[in-house]
PQR file with spaces between the fields and no chain letter, atoms N, CA, C, O and H, PARSE charges and radii, in Angstrom:
ATOM       1  N    MET     1      -3.519   16.716   -3.430 -0.4000 1.5000
ATOM       2  CA   MET     1      -2.832   15.438   -3.361 -0.0000 2.0000
ATOM       3  C    MET     1      -2.056   15.347   -2.049  0.5500 1.7000
ATOM       4  O    MET     1      -1.398   16.303   -1.637 -0.5500 1.4000
ATOM       5  N    ALA     2      -2.139   14.213   -1.414 -0.4000 1.5000
ATOM       6  CA   ALA     2      -1.444   13.990   -0.147 -0.0000 2.0000
ATOM       7  C    ALA     2       0.055   13.833   -0.388  0.5500 1.7000
ATOM       8  O    ALA     2       0.490   13.294   -1.406 -0.5500 1.4000
ATOM       9  H    ALA     2      -2.674   13.436   -1.749  0.4000 1.0000
ATOM      10  N    LYS     3       0.818   14.313    0.565 -0.4000 1.5000
ATOM      11  CA   LYS     3       2.270   14.175    0.518 -0.0000 2.0000
ATOM      12  C    LYS     3       2.690   13.210    1.616  0.5500 1.7000
ATOM      13  O    LYS     3       2.117   13.205    2.706 -0.5500 1.4000
ATOM      14  H    LYS     3       0.465   14.751    1.392  0.4000 1.0000
ATOM      15  N    VAL     4       3.682   12.406    1.323 -0.4000 1.5000
ATOM      16  CA   VAL     4       4.251   11.480    2.283 -0.0000 2.0000
ATOM      17  C    VAL     4       5.379   12.208    3.008  0.5500 1.7000
ATOM      18  O    VAL     4       6.156   12.937    2.392 -0.5500 1.4000
ATOM      19  H    VAL     4       4.147   12.410    0.437  0.4000 1.0000
ATOM      20  N    THR     5       5.461   12.001    4.328 -0.4000 1.5000
ATOM      21  CA   THR     5       6.549   12.553    5.130 -0.0000 2.0000
ATOM      22  C    THR     5       7.223   11.416    5.886  0.5500 1.7000
ATOM      23  O    THR     5       6.787   10.267    5.824 -0.5500 1.4000
ATOM      24  H    THR     5       4.830   11.409    4.828  0.4000 1.0000
ATOM      25  N    LEU     6       8.277   11.750    6.591 -0.4000 1.5000
ATOM      26  CA   LEU     6       8.965   10.746    7.400 -0.0000 2.0000
ATOM      27  C    LEU     6       8.055   10.177    8.476  0.5500 1.7000
ATOM      28  O    LEU     6       8.244    9.042    8.914 -0.5500 1.4000
ATOM      29  H    LEU     6       8.631   12.684    6.642  0.4000 1.0000
ATOM      30  N    ASP     7       7.067   10.960    8.906 -0.4000 1.5000
ATOM      31  CA   ASP     7       6.158   10.535    9.971 -0.0000 2.0000
ATOM      32  C    ASP     7       4.927    9.790    9.475  0.5500 1.7000
ATOM      33  O    ASP     7       4.125    9.320   10.282 -0.5500 1.4000
ATOM      34  H    ASP     7       6.914   11.882    8.551  0.4000 1.0000
ATOM      35  N    THR     8       4.763    9.674    8.162 -0.4000 1.5000
ATOM      36  CA   THR     8       3.594    8.983    7.608 -0.0000 2.0000
ATOM      37  C    THR     8       3.681    7.494    7.933  0.5500 1.7000
ATOM      38  O    THR     8       4.739    6.876    7.811 -0.5500 1.4000
ATOM      39  H    THR     8       5.414   10.055    7.505  0.4000 1.0000
ATOM      40  N    ILE     9       2.564    6.941    8.341 -0.4000 1.5000
ATOM      41  CA   ILE     9       2.475    5.510    8.651 -0.0000 2.0000
ATOM      42  C    ILE     9       2.441    4.727    7.334  0.5500 1.7000
ATOM      43  O    ILE     9       1.754    5.115    6.388 -0.5500 1.4000
ATOM      44  H    ILE     9       1.705    7.443    8.440  0.4000 1.0000
ATOM      45  N    ILE    10       3.178    3.641    7.286 -0.4000 1.5000
ATOM      46  CA   ILE    10       3.296    2.850    6.057 -0.0000 2.0000
ATOM      47  C    ILE    10       1.926    2.419    5.538  0.5500 1.7000
ATOM      48  O    ILE    10       1.658    2.528    4.341 -0.5500 1.4000
ATOM      49  H    ILE    10       3.735    3.326    8.054  0.4000 1.0000
ATOM      50  N    ALA    11       1.064    1.935    6.415 -0.4000 1.5000
ATOM      51  CA   ALA    11      -0.270    1.494    5.984 -0.0000 2.0000
ATOM      52  C    ALA    11      -1.053    2.638    5.347  0.5500 1.7000
ATOM      53  O    ALA    11      -1.836    2.413    4.424 -0.5500 1.4000
ATOM      54  H    ALA    11       1.281    1.846    7.387  0.4000 1.0000
ATOM      55  N    ASP    12      -0.848    3.863    5.832 -0.4000 1.5000
ATOM      56  CA   ASP    12      -1.549    5.015    5.254 -0.0000 2.0000
ATOM      57  C    ASP    12      -1.067    5.306    3.839  0.5500 1.7000
ATOM      58  O    ASP    12      -1.852    5.712    2.982 -0.5500 1.4000
ATOM      59  H    ASP    12      -0.212    4.046    6.581  0.4000 1.0000
ATOM      60  N    VAL    13       0.222    5.098    3.594 -0.4000 1.5000
ATOM      61  CA   VAL    13       0.754    5.276    2.238 -0.0000 2.0000
ATOM      62  C    VAL    13       0.122    4.251    1.303  0.5500 1.7000
ATOM      63  O    VAL    13      -0.289    4.585    0.192 -0.5500 1.4000
ATOM      64  H    VAL    13       0.860    4.768    4.290  0.4000 1.0000
ATOM      65  N    LEU    14       0.047    3.017    1.755 -0.4000 1.5000
ATOM      66  CA   LEU    14      -0.547    1.957    0.940 -0.0000 2.0000
ATOM      67  C    LEU    14      -2.024    2.220    0.667  0.5500 1.7000
ATOM      68  O    LEU    14      -2.530    1.869   -0.399 -0.5500 1.4000
ATOM      69  H    LEU    14       0.380    2.746    2.658  0.4000 1.0000
ATOM      70  N    LYS    15      -2.723    2.840    1.628 -0.4000 1.5000
ATOM      71  CA   LYS    15      -4.127    3.194    1.411 -0.0000 2.0000
ATOM      72  C    LYS    15      -4.267    4.317    0.382  0.5500 1.7000
ATOM      73  O    LYS    15      -5.241    4.362   -0.370 -0.5500 1.4000
ATOM      74  H    LYS    15      -2.313    3.125    2.494  0.4000 1.0000
ATOM      75  N    MET    16      -3.289    5.220    0.356 -0.4000 1.5000
ATOM      76  CA   MET    16      -3.302    6.307   -0.642 -0.0000 2.0000
ATOM      77  C    MET    16      -3.239    5.738   -2.049  0.5500 1.7000
ATOM      78  O    MET    16      -3.966    6.163   -2.947 -0.5500 1.4000
ATOM      79  H    MET    16      -2.498    5.184    0.967  0.4000 1.0000
ATOM      80  N    ASP    17      -2.344    4.756   -2.219 -0.4000 1.5000
ATOM      81  CA   ASP    17      -2.157    4.148   -3.538 -0.0000 2.0000
ATOM      82  C    ASP    17      -1.415    2.828   -3.350  0.5500 1.7000
ATOM      83  O    ASP    17      -0.253    2.811   -2.944 -0.5500 1.4000
ATOM      84  H    ASP    17      -1.754    4.411   -1.489  0.4000 1.0000
ATOM      85  N    GLU    18      -2.090    1.733   -3.646 -0.4000 1.5000
ATOM      86  CA   GLU    18      -1.469    0.413   -3.501 -0.0000 2.0000
ATOM      87  C    GLU    18      -0.264    0.235   -4.409  0.5500 1.7000
ATOM      88  O    GLU    18       0.559   -0.656   -4.194 -0.5500 1.4000
ATOM      89  H    GLU    18      -3.034    1.747   -3.976  0.4000 1.0000
ATOM      90  N    GLY    19      -0.162    1.080   -5.419 -0.4000 1.5000
ATOM      91  CA   GLY    19       0.972    1.023   -6.335 -0.0000 2.0000
ATOM      92  C    GLY    19       2.293    1.386   -5.675  0.5500 1.7000
ATOM      93  O    GLY    19       3.357    1.213   -6.270 -0.5500 1.4000
ATOM      94  H    GLY    19      -0.830    1.803   -5.594  0.4000 1.0000
ATOM      95  N    THR    20       2.227    1.892   -4.440 -0.4000 1.5000
ATOM      96  CA   THR    20       3.462    2.208   -3.718 -0.0000 2.0000
ATOM      97  C    THR    20       4.120    0.954   -3.147  0.5500 1.7000
ATOM      98  O    THR    20       5.294    0.991   -2.778 -0.5500 1.4000
ATOM      99  H    THR    20       1.363    2.033   -3.957  0.4000 1.0000
ATOM     100  N    ALA    21       3.394   -0.139   -3.068 -0.4000 1.5000
ATOM     101  CA   ALA    21       3.930   -1.375   -2.486 -0.0000 2.0000
ATOM     102  C    ALA    21       5.241   -1.808   -3.139  0.5500 1.7000
ATOM     103  O    ALA    21       6.179   -2.149   -2.417 -0.5500 1.4000
ATOM     104  H    ALA    21       2.440   -0.170   -3.367  0.4000 1.0000
ATOM     105  N    PRO    22       5.352   -1.813   -4.472 -0.5600 1.5000
ATOM     106  CA   PRO    22       6.623   -2.217   -5.072  0.2800 2.0000
ATOM     107  C    PRO    22       7.804   -1.314   -4.688  0.5500 1.7000
ATOM     108  O    PRO    22       8.950   -1.763   -4.668 -0.5500 1.4000
ATOM     109  N    ILE    23       7.525   -0.061   -4.389 -0.4000 1.5000
ATOM     110  CA   ILE    23       8.595    0.848   -3.972 -0.0000 2.0000
ATOM     111  C    ILE    23       9.127    0.411   -2.610  0.5500 1.7000
ATOM     112  O    ILE    23      10.338    0.352   -2.397 -0.5500 1.4000
ATOM     113  H    ILE    23       6.594    0.304   -4.406  0.4000 1.0000
ATOM     114  N    PHE    24       8.215    0.106   -1.696 -0.4000 1.5000
ATOM     115  CA   PHE    24       8.639   -0.397   -0.388 -0.0000 2.0000
ATOM     116  C    PHE    24       9.388   -1.717   -0.536  0.5500 1.7000
ATOM     117  O    PHE    24      10.438   -1.916    0.076 -0.5500 1.4000
ATOM     118  H    PHE    24       7.231    0.154   -1.870  0.4000 1.0000
ATOM     119  N    MET    25       8.844   -2.613   -1.347 -0.4000 1.5000
ATOM     120  CA   MET    25       9.455   -3.937   -1.531 -0.0000 2.0000
ATOM     121  C    MET    25      10.864   -3.813   -2.118  0.5500 1.7000
ATOM     122  O    MET    25      11.790   -4.497   -1.683 -0.5500 1.4000
ATOM     123  H    MET    25       7.991   -2.451   -1.843  0.4000 1.0000
ATOM     124  N    LYS    26      11.011   -2.943   -3.097 -0.4000 1.5000
ATOM     125  CA   LYS    26      12.313   -2.744   -3.738 -0.0000 2.0000
ATOM     126  C    LYS    26      13.343   -2.226   -2.739  0.5500 1.7000
ATOM     127  O    LYS    26      14.536   -2.501   -2.863 -0.5500 1.4000
ATOM     128  H    LYS    26      10.259   -2.387   -3.451  0.4000 1.0000
ATOM     129  N    SER    27      12.870   -1.480   -1.759 -0.4000 1.5000
ATOM     130  CA   SER    27      13.750   -0.922   -0.740 -0.0000 2.0000
ATOM     131  C    SER    27      14.144   -1.937    0.326  0.5500 1.7000
ATOM     132  O    SER    27      15.033   -1.679    1.138 -0.5500 1.4000
ATOM     133  H    SER    27      11.901   -1.257   -1.658  0.4000 1.0000
ATOM     134  N    GLY    28      13.485   -3.088    0.322 -0.4000 1.5000
ATOM     135  CA   GLY    28      13.806   -4.124    1.295 -0.0000 2.0000
ATOM     136  C    GLY    28      12.747   -4.327    2.356  0.5500 1.7000
ATOM     137  O    GLY    28      12.928   -5.129    3.271 -0.5500 1.4000
ATOM     138  H    GLY    28      12.764   -3.298   -0.338  0.4000 1.0000
ATOM     139  N    MET    29      11.634   -3.603    2.241 -0.4000 1.5000
ATOM     140  CA   MET    29      10.537   -3.767    3.198 -0.0000 2.0000
ATOM     141  C    MET    29       9.533   -4.750    2.606  0.5500 1.7000
ATOM     142  O    MET    29       8.670   -4.369    1.814 -0.5500 1.4000
ATOM     143  H    MET    29      11.487   -2.952    1.497  0.4000 1.0000
ATOM     144  N    HIS    30       9.653   -6.004    2.993 -0.4000 1.5000
ATOM     145  CA   HIS    30       8.821   -7.043    2.417 -0.0000 2.0000
ATOM     146  C    HIS    30       7.636   -7.421    3.286  0.5500 1.7000
ATOM     147  O    HIS    30       6.794   -8.210    2.858 -0.5500 1.4000
ATOM     148  H    HIS    30      10.354   -6.313    3.636  0.4000 1.0000
ATOM     149  N    CYS    31       7.547   -6.886    4.483 -0.4000 1.5000
ATOM     150  CA   CYS    31       6.479   -7.251    5.426 -0.0000 2.0000
ATOM     151  C    CYS    31       5.396   -6.182    5.478  0.5500 1.7000
ATOM     152  O    CYS    31       5.038   -5.719    6.561 -0.5500 1.4000
ATOM     153  H    CYS    31       8.232   -6.245    4.831  0.4000 1.0000
ATOM     154  N    LEU    32       4.883   -5.793    4.350 -0.4000 1.5000
ATOM     155  CA   LEU    32       3.902   -4.703    4.306 -0.0000 2.0000
ATOM     156  C    LEU    32       2.578   -5.063    4.962  0.5500 1.7000
ATOM     157  O    LEU    32       1.813   -4.175    5.338 -0.5500 1.4000
ATOM     158  H    LEU    32       5.173   -6.169    3.470  0.4000 1.0000
ATOM     159  N    GLY    33       2.303   -6.334    5.101 -0.4000 1.5000
ATOM     160  CA   GLY    33       1.061   -6.759    5.725 -0.0000 2.0000
ATOM     161  C    GLY    33       1.205   -7.083    7.206  0.5500 1.7000
ATOM     162  O    GLY    33       0.222   -7.433    7.859 -0.5500 1.4000
ATOM     163  H    GLY    33       2.925   -7.055    4.795  0.4000 1.0000
ATOM     164  N    CYS    34       2.408   -6.971    7.739 -0.4000 1.5000
ATOM     165  CA   CYS    34       2.618   -7.309    9.148 -0.0000 2.0000
ATOM     166  C    CYS    34       2.059   -6.215   10.055  0.5500 1.7000
ATOM     167  O    CYS    34       1.868   -5.083    9.612 -0.5500 1.4000
ATOM     168  H    CYS    34       3.206   -6.687    7.209  0.4000 1.0000
ATOM     169  N    PRO    35       1.797   -6.539   11.304 -0.5600 1.5000
ATOM     170  CA   PRO    35       1.222   -5.553   12.225  0.2800 2.0000
ATOM     171  C    PRO    35       2.055   -4.274   12.364  0.5500 1.7000
ATOM     172  O    PRO    35       1.497   -3.199   12.582 -0.5500 1.4000
ATOM     173  N    SER    36       3.356   -4.376   12.244 -0.4000 1.5000
ATOM     174  CA   SER    36       4.196   -3.183   12.379 -0.0000 2.0000
ATOM     175  C    SER    36       3.885   -2.153   11.311  0.5500 1.7000
ATOM     176  O    SER    36       3.946   -0.953   11.577 -0.5500 1.4000
ATOM     177  H    SER    36       3.810   -5.250   12.067  0.4000 1.0000
ATOM     178  N    ALA    37       3.555   -2.596   10.117 -0.4000 1.5000
ATOM     179  CA   ALA    37       3.281   -1.668    9.016 -0.0000 2.0000
ATOM     180  C    ALA    37       2.065   -0.804    9.286  0.5500 1.7000
ATOM     181  O    ALA    37       1.945    0.291    8.737 -0.5500 1.4000
ATOM     182  H    ALA    37       3.506   -3.571    9.902  0.4000 1.0000
ATOM     183  N    SER    38       1.164   -1.285   10.125 -0.4000 1.5000
ATOM     184  CA   SER    38      -0.045   -0.504   10.394 -0.0000 2.0000
ATOM     185  C    SER    38       0.173    0.555   11.463  0.5500 1.7000
ATOM     186  O    SER    38      -0.701    1.392   11.686 -0.5500 1.4000
ATOM     187  H    SER    38       1.261   -2.174   10.571  0.4000 1.0000
ATOM     188  N    GLY    39       1.322    0.533   12.129 -0.4000 1.5000
ATOM     189  CA   GLY    39       1.568    1.521   13.160 -0.0000 2.0000
ATOM     190  C    GLY    39       2.937    2.167   13.096  0.5500 1.7000
ATOM     191  O    GLY    39       3.255    3.041   13.902 -0.5500 1.4000
ATOM     192  H    GLY    39       2.032   -0.147   11.949  0.4000 1.0000
ATOM     193  N    GLU    40       3.733    1.747   12.156 -0.4000 1.5000
ATOM     194  CA   GLU    40       5.114    2.211   12.066 -0.0000 2.0000
ATOM     195  C    GLU    40       5.252    3.312   11.020  0.5500 1.7000
ATOM     196  O    GLU    40       4.723    3.202    9.914 -0.5500 1.4000
ATOM     197  H    GLU    40       3.475    1.037   11.501  0.4000 1.0000
ATOM     198  N    SER    41       5.961    4.363   11.380 -0.4000 1.5000
ATOM     199  CA   SER    41       6.198    5.439   10.418 -0.0000 2.0000
ATOM     200  C    SER    41       7.284    5.014    9.437  0.5500 1.7000
ATOM     201  O    SER    41       8.017    4.054    9.673 -0.5500 1.4000
ATOM     202  H    SER    41       6.390    4.452   12.279  0.4000 1.0000
ATOM     203  N    ILE    42       7.369    5.736    8.349 -0.4000 1.5000
ATOM     204  CA   ILE    42       8.415    5.468    7.366 -0.0000 2.0000
ATOM     205  C    ILE    42       9.786    5.608    8.014  0.5500 1.7000
ATOM     206  O    ILE    42      10.667    4.779    7.786 -0.5500 1.4000
ATOM     207  H    ILE    42       6.773    6.516    8.157  0.4000 1.0000
ATOM     208  N    ALA    43       9.974    6.653    8.820 -0.4000 1.5000
ATOM     209  CA   ALA    43      11.265    6.867    9.482 -0.0000 2.0000
ATOM     210  C    ALA    43      11.627    5.697   10.392  0.5500 1.7000
ATOM     211  O    ALA    43      12.774    5.250   10.405 -0.5500 1.4000
ATOM     212  H    ALA    43       9.259    7.327    9.005  0.4000 1.0000
ATOM     213  N    GLN    44      10.651    5.201   11.153 -0.4000 1.5000
ATOM     214  CA   GLN    44      10.910    4.079   12.060 -0.0000 2.0000
ATOM     215  C    GLN    44      11.287    2.823   11.283  0.5500 1.7000
ATOM     216  O    GLN    44      12.245    2.135   11.633 -0.5500 1.4000
ATOM     217  H    GLN    44       9.719    5.564   11.143  0.4000 1.0000
ATOM     218  N    ALA    45      10.539    2.529   10.240 -0.4000 1.5000
ATOM     219  CA   ALA    45      10.808    1.330    9.446 -0.0000 2.0000
ATOM     220  C    ALA    45      12.159    1.427    8.745  0.5500 1.7000
ATOM     221  O    ALA    45      12.896    0.444    8.667 -0.5500 1.4000
ATOM     222  H    ALA    45       9.760    3.089    9.956  0.4000 1.0000
ATOM     223  N    CYS    46      12.479    2.604    8.240 -0.4000 1.5000
ATOM     224  CA   CYS    46      13.762    2.790    7.560 -0.0000 2.0000
ATOM     225  C    CYS    46      14.926    2.615    8.523  0.5500 1.7000
ATOM     226  O    CYS    46      15.960    2.063    8.150 -0.5500 1.4000
ATOM     227  H    CYS    46      11.881    3.402    8.303  0.4000 1.0000
ATOM     228  N    ALA    47      14.769    3.078    9.751 -0.4000 1.5000
ATOM     229  CA   ALA    47      15.830    2.912   10.747 -0.0000 2.0000
ATOM     230  C    ALA    47      16.077    1.436   11.039  0.5500 1.7000
ATOM     231  O    ALA    47      17.222    1.009   11.184 -0.5500 1.4000
ATOM     232  H    ALA    47      13.928    3.527   10.054  0.4000 1.0000
ATOM     233  N    ILE    48      15.009    0.668   11.123 -0.4000 1.5000
ATOM     234  CA   ILE    48      15.131   -0.769   11.393 -0.0000 2.0000
ATOM     235  C    ILE    48      15.767   -1.496   10.214  0.5500 1.7000
ATOM     236  O    ILE    48      16.594   -2.389   10.398 -0.5500 1.4000
ATOM     237  H    ILE    48      14.079    1.015   11.005  0.4000 1.0000
ATOM     238  N    HIS    49      15.377   -1.110    9.007 -0.4000 1.5000
ATOM     239  CA   HIS    49      15.850   -1.788    7.797 -0.0000 2.0000
ATOM     240  C    HIS    49      17.113   -1.160    7.206  0.5500 1.7000
ATOM     241  O    HIS    49      17.602   -1.601    6.166 -0.5500 1.4000
ATOM     242  H    HIS    49      14.705   -0.384    8.857  0.4000 1.0000
ATOM     243  N    GLU    50      17.639   -0.129    7.875 -0.4000 1.5000
ATOM     244  CA   GLU    50      18.845    0.569    7.421 -0.0000 2.0000
ATOM     245  C    GLU    50      18.691    1.092    5.989  0.5500 1.7000
ATOM     246  O    GLU    50      19.529    0.855    5.120 -0.5500 1.4000
ATOM     247  H    GLU    50      17.242    0.229    8.720  0.4000 1.0000
ATOM     248  N    ILE    51      17.589    1.810    5.785 -0.4000 1.5000
ATOM     249  CA   ILE    51      17.251    2.394    4.486 -0.0000 2.0000
ATOM     250  C    ILE    51      17.273    3.907    4.630  0.5500 1.7000
ATOM     251  O    ILE    51      16.910    4.433    5.682 -0.5500 1.4000
ATOM     252  H    ILE    51      16.908    2.003    6.492  0.4000 1.0000
ATOM     253  N    ASP    52      17.694    4.612    3.590 -0.4000 1.5000
ATOM     254  CA   ASP    52      17.690    6.076    3.593 -0.0000 2.0000
ATOM     255  C    ASP    52      16.238    6.553    3.516  0.5500 1.7000
ATOM     256  O    ASP    52      15.600    6.462    2.467 -0.5500 1.4000
ATOM     257  H    ASP    52      17.989    4.185    2.735  0.4000 1.0000
ATOM     258  N    ALA    53      15.728    7.058    4.632 -0.4000 1.5000
ATOM     259  CA   ALA    53      14.321    7.450    4.728 -0.0000 2.0000
ATOM     260  C    ALA    53      13.991    8.617    3.810  0.5500 1.7000
ATOM     261  O    ALA    53      12.935    8.623    3.177 -0.5500 1.4000
ATOM     262  H    ALA    53      16.247    7.131    5.485  0.4000 1.0000
ATOM     263  N    GLU    54      14.870    9.597    3.727 -0.4000 1.5000
ATOM     264  CA   GLU    54      14.627   10.766    2.867 -0.0000 2.0000
ATOM     265  C    GLU    54      14.497   10.341    1.405  0.5500 1.7000
ATOM     266  O    GLU    54      13.637   10.838    0.677 -0.5500 1.4000
ATOM     267  H    GLU    54      15.728    9.592    4.240  0.4000 1.0000
ATOM     268  N    GLU    55      15.347    9.429    0.992 -0.4000 1.5000
ATOM     269  CA   GLU    55      15.313    8.935   -0.390 -0.0000 2.0000
ATOM     270  C    GLU    55      14.010    8.186   -0.668  0.5500 1.7000
ATOM     271  O    GLU    55      13.407    8.351   -1.728 -0.5500 1.4000
ATOM     272  H    GLU    55      16.045    9.024    1.584  0.4000 1.0000
ATOM     273  N    LEU    56      13.584    7.370    0.281 -0.4000 1.5000
ATOM     274  CA   LEU    56      12.338    6.615    0.107 -0.0000 2.0000
ATOM     275  C    LEU    56      11.141    7.557    0.033  0.5500 1.7000
ATOM     276  O    LEU    56      10.266    7.377   -0.815 -0.5500 1.4000
ATOM     277  H    LEU    56      14.074    7.235    1.142  0.4000 1.0000
ATOM     278  N    VAL    57      11.092    8.550    0.903 -0.4000 1.5000
ATOM     279  CA   VAL    57       9.993    9.526    0.896 -0.0000 2.0000
ATOM     280  C    VAL    57       9.956   10.262   -0.434  0.5500 1.7000
ATOM     281  O    VAL    57       8.883   10.481   -0.997 -0.5500 1.4000
ATOM     282  H    VAL    57      11.803    8.697    1.591  0.4000 1.0000
ATOM     283  N    GLU    58      11.119   10.641   -0.935 -0.4000 1.5000
ATOM     284  CA   GLU    58      11.182   11.333   -2.228 -0.0000 2.0000
ATOM     285  C    GLU    58      10.656   10.443   -3.348  0.5500 1.7000
ATOM     286  O    GLU    58       9.895   10.899   -4.202 -0.5500 1.4000
ATOM     287  H    GLU    58      11.990   10.463   -0.478  0.4000 1.0000
ATOM     288  N    GLU    59      11.055    9.185   -3.344 -0.4000 1.5000
ATOM     289  CA   GLU    59      10.595    8.250   -4.379 -0.0000 2.0000
ATOM     290  C    GLU    59       9.086    8.029   -4.293  0.5500 1.7000
ATOM     291  O    GLU    59       8.407    7.972   -5.318 -0.5500 1.4000
ATOM     292  H    GLU    59      11.673    8.815   -2.651  0.4000 1.0000
ATOM     293  N    LEU    60       8.566    7.904   -3.084 -0.4000 1.5000
ATOM     294  CA   LEU    60       7.120    7.718   -2.908 -0.0000 2.0000
ATOM     295  C    LEU    60       6.349    8.945   -3.387  0.5500 1.7000
ATOM     296  O    LEU    60       5.337    8.809   -4.074 -0.5500 1.4000
ATOM     297  H    LEU    60       9.118    7.950   -2.251  0.4000 1.0000
ATOM     298  N    ASN    61       6.816   10.134   -3.033 -0.4000 1.5000
ATOM     299  CA   ASN    61       6.127   11.355   -3.455 -0.0000 2.0000
ATOM     300  C    ASN    61       6.187   11.548   -4.961  0.5500 1.7000
ATOM     301  O    ASN    61       5.218   12.009   -5.564 -0.5500 1.4000
ATOM     302  H    ASN    61       7.638   10.244   -2.475  0.4000 1.0000
ATOM     303  N    THR    62       7.304   11.205   -5.572 -0.4000 1.5000
ATOM     304  CA   THR    62       7.410   11.292   -7.032 -0.0000 2.0000
ATOM     305  C    THR    62       6.400   10.362   -7.683  0.5500 1.7000
ATOM     306  O    THR    62       5.713   10.739   -8.633 -0.5500 1.4000
ATOM     307  H    THR    62       8.092   10.832   -5.083  0.4000 1.0000
ATOM     308  N    TYR    63       6.317    9.125   -7.156 -0.4000 1.5000
ATOM     309  CA   TYR    63       5.337    8.181   -7.694 -0.0000 2.0000
ATOM     310  C    TYR    63       3.921    8.726   -7.545  0.5500 1.7000
ATOM     311  O    TYR    63       3.138    8.696   -8.494 -0.5500 1.4000
ATOM     312  H    TYR    63       6.875    8.819   -6.385  0.4000 1.0000
ATOM     313  N    LEU    64       3.595    9.221   -6.356 -0.4000 1.5000
ATOM     314  CA   LEU    64       2.243    9.714   -6.110 -0.0000 2.0000
ATOM     315  C    LEU    64       1.906   10.920   -6.989  0.5500 1.7000
ATOM     316  O    LEU    64       0.773   11.037   -7.456 -0.5500 1.4000
ATOM     317  H    LEU    64       4.232    9.245   -5.585  0.4000 1.0000
ATOM     318  N    GLU    65       2.864   11.816   -7.224 -0.4000 1.5000
ATOM     319  CA   GLU    65       2.643   12.965   -8.101 -0.0000 2.0000
ATOM     320  C    GLU    65       2.381   12.524   -9.533  0.5500 1.7000
ATOM     321  O    GLU    65       1.514   13.073  -10.212 -0.5500 1.4000
ATOM     322  H    GLU    65       3.784   11.721   -6.845  0.4000 1.0000
ATOM     323  N    ASN    66       3.132   11.534   -9.986 -0.4000 1.5000
ATOM     324  CA   ASN    66       3.016   11.072  -11.374 -0.0000 2.0000
ATOM     325  C    ASN    66       1.819   10.163  -11.610  0.5500 1.7000
ATOM     326  O    ASN    66       1.436    9.923  -12.755 -0.5500 1.4000
ATOM     327  H    ASN    66       3.837   11.087   -9.434  0.4000 1.0000
ATOM     328  N    ASN    67       1.231    9.660  -10.539 -0.4000 1.5000
ATOM     329  CA   ASN    67       0.118    8.712  -10.671 -0.0000 2.0000
ATOM     330  C    ASN    67      -1.120    9.192   -9.930  0.5500 1.7000
ATOM     331  O    ASN    67      -1.941    8.383   -9.498 -0.5500 1.4000
ATOM     332  H    ASN    67       1.542    9.854   -9.609  0.4000 1.0000
ATOM     333  N    ALA    68      -1.255   10.485   -9.784 -0.4000 1.5000
ATOM     334  CA   ALA    68      -2.413   11.059   -9.086 -0.0000 2.0000
ATOM     335  C    ALA    68      -3.696   10.645   -9.781  0.5500 1.7000
ATOM     336  O    ALA    68      -3.803   10.666  -11.007 -0.5500 1.4000
ATOM     337  H    ALA    68      -0.589   11.142  -10.135  0.4000 1.0000
ATOM     338  N    LYS    69      -4.655   10.272   -8.970 -0.4000 1.5000
ATOM     339  CA   LYS    69      -5.929    9.788   -9.529 -0.0000 2.0000
ATOM     340  C    LYS    69      -6.942   10.906   -9.566  0.5500 1.7000
ATOM     341  O    LYS    69      -8.074   10.698  -10.002 -0.5500 1.4000
ATOM     342  H    LYS    69      -4.569   10.255   -7.974  0.4000 1.0000
């Protein structure tokens, strides 16, 4: 199973599992389809949106572990 890190690109997380979209949205990242999402790392996006990147990565990995296909 793939693990998400601070350097993981947002679009790559969404490709792993589209079910991660609500986690990003809940955190305040509503532009998941914008061009930045296809090239921006989680750390970069969190810095722009003033979100705790470590917390988001932990939440994403927990979701992915619990919903492994």
